[in-house]
C-alpha positions as CSV (number, residue, x, y, z in Angstrom):
1,M,-0.8,-91.9,-86.2
2,K,-1.6,-93.5,-82.2
3,R,-4.1,-95.8,-81.4
4,T,-6.3,-94.7,-78.2
5,Q,-9.2,-96.4,-76.2
6,I,-12.1,-94.4,-74.8
7,Y,-15.4,-95.3,-74.0
8,L,-18.3,-93.0,-74.5
9,A,-21.5,-93.5,-73.7
10,P,-24.4,-94.7,-76.0
11,N,-26.3,-91.6,-76.6
12,Q,-22.4,-90.9,-77.7
13,H,-22.0,-93.3,-79.8
14,D,-24.8,-93.8,-81.6
15,R,-24.7,-89.8,-82.3
16,L,-21.4,-90.8,-84.1
17,K,-22.2,-93.5,-86.0
18,N,-25.1,-90.9,-87.9
19,M,-22.7,-88.2,-88.3
20,A,-20.6,-91.2,-90.1
21,L,-23.6,-92.6,-92.1
22,K,-24.5,-89.0,-92.9
23,K,-20.7,-88.0,-93.9
24,R,-20.2,-92.0,-95.0
25,S,-16.5,-91.9,-93.1
26,S,-15.5,-93.8,-90.0
27,V,-16.7,-93.1,-86.7
28,S,-12.2,-92.8,-86.5
29,E,-12.5,-89.9,-88.5
30,V,-15.8,-88.4,-86.5
31,I,-14.4,-88.2,-83.4
32,R,-10.5,-86.9,-85.2
33,G,-13.0,-83.9,-87.5
34,L,-14.7,-83.0,-83.8
35,I,-11.7,-83.1,-82.4
36,D,-9.9,-81.1,-84.4
37,E,-12.5,-78.1,-84.5
38,K,-12.3,-78.5,-80.6
39,L,-8.3,-77.8,-80.2
40,D,-8.3,-75.5,-83.0
41,A,-10.9,-73.2,-80.6
42,T,-9.4,-73.5,-77.8
43,S,-6.0,-72.6,-80.0
44,L,-7.5,-69.0,-81.3
45,V,-8.8,-68.2,-77.8
46,S,-5.7,-68.4,-76.2
47,G,-4.4,-66.7,-79.3
48,K,-2.0,-69.6,-79.9
49,K,-1.1,-71.0,-83.5
50,P,-3.6,-74.1,-84.4
51,A,-1.3,-76.9,-85.9
52,Y,-2.4,-77.9,-88.9
53,R,-1.3,-81.1,-91.5
54,S,-1.7,-79.5,-94.2
55,G,-2.6,-76.0,-95.9
56,G,-5.7,-77.3,-97.4
57,Q,-7.0,-78.0,-93.6
58,W,-5.5,-73.7,-92.8
59,L,-7.4,-72.5,-95.7
60,L,-10.4,-75.3,-94.8
61,A,-10.2,-73.3,-91.9
62,Q,-9.9,-69.4,-93.0
63,A,-13.3,-70.1,-95.5
64,K,-15.1,-71.5,-91.9
65,W,-13.8,-68.1,-90.3
66,A,-14.9,-66.1,-92.6
67,Q,-18.5,-67.6,-93.0
68,K,-19.0,-67.8,-89.0
69,A,-17.9,-64.2,-89.5
70,G,-20.2,-63.6,-92.3
71,G,-17.5,-62.7,-94.7
72,S,-18.2,-63.0,-98.2
73,G,-16.4,-62.6,-101.6
74,P,-17.4,-61.0,-104.4
75,P,-19.5,-62.8,-106.7
76,D,-17.9,-63.5,-110.0
77,L,-14.7,-64.3,-107.6
78,A,-14.4,-68.4,-109.4
79,K,-14.6,-66.7,-112.9
80,N,-12.2,-63.7,-112.2
81,M,-10.1,-65.1,-109.7
82,D,-6.3,-64.0,-112.1
83,K,-7.7,-60.7,-111.6
84,Y,-8.4,-60.3,-107.9
85,L,-4.8,-62.2,-106.9
86,Y,-2.9,-61.0,-109.4
87,G,-5.0,-57.0,-110.8
88,N,-4.6,-59.0,-114.1
């Protein structure tokens, strides 16, 4: 990771600290997450594929997109995953 410094308004810093407390993480992690969300949203609008650090991040982004679009899966998906994935 690269180290950088930014200036925040007092209310911005307070809000970030509150988010970090709720998520039980650091302010830095909250900021990185917010930056990733904004960059991913900007990439989707511009048509460019966003860069993900892992396959897990990609899956989470897809799940968030489906949730925002109002998508849902079968109610027994977790129980019958093989059936839906492989037709077994």
